C-alpha angles and dihedrals in degrees: 000000000000121000123229088255091057091050091051092050092050091050092050090049094051096046097075091050091053091049091048095061097066089042091054092048091050090049090051092051091049091052091051092049091049091049092051091048090049092051091046092051091047089050092051091050092050091046091051092048092047097043095111088058099050097033090054091051091046090062094037090059089067092060120094113171118159125181109266116251130190108281141168096247143004116227111206112192124216123257114084147013092249090065091054092047093050093047091051090049090054090048092049090049088060098248092134137006094223136043129202121200127198106210100157137153094275129217098287128063115260102220096175096037090242092143093065088054091053092047091050090049091049092050091048090053092047092054092046089056090061101260104144125212093251090056099050137061123197117206115196107174106076120111098173142021089259090055089051092052091049093048091045090053091050090051092049091050093046094048097039095243115172097183138026142182115222119208129194142132117303100250091043094058101086092057091042092053093048093049097043093047090052095046094043094045109133094010095107091230115137111223127204118189116213114176123198107265113260092238092055089062093040091247131136139185091216107107090333090165089070094062124072097217095054091041091056092046095050095041093049093048094052090048090050092045089056091047094048092047089055097040101039103020096240 
């Protein structure tokens, strides 16, 4: 039978062991937190060192540029003179007997009617390049890329087109391809996507994040991609 003195000694001996268990758990948690912070820091360092690699591929993903094939019509989307010029080049090269231009009102209000001046200038250039009135169609109602795809599909159905080349600016082409493929699904029309070459718009993938123009292009396209995925279920 133990005496009270023996019980007190046993209690005093067990107390440090009981106190040591929470201390060990705290020490283990601290080590885990430090390990996670170390891995996070290493990841940030690697990401920073590799940013030219992944940033270049981020912009390159937006590009869709297929070799042109003989088609029934060329669809040139609105947005810049380079698109018109490239579409006309494809027409002159004999890739299609007809060319369709979207030269609509756009998404923003044109307070000073400058858009009509640009459209008139574009049409003048198109005619000077030998595109006759019976070979071109000008569509003026589209306010978005989705509108353009819908109107282009209506034209193809009305004119019996079985194939088409779609032309737009380089960083616009991924969204264009996604929208046109969705709108034309089940139509039987073969689509070929031919973006304007980067050099024709004075653009480059090389260190694009250091130049304002490319930064705006890439940023806007990813924002619009997110919007279109949500709005149209791309």
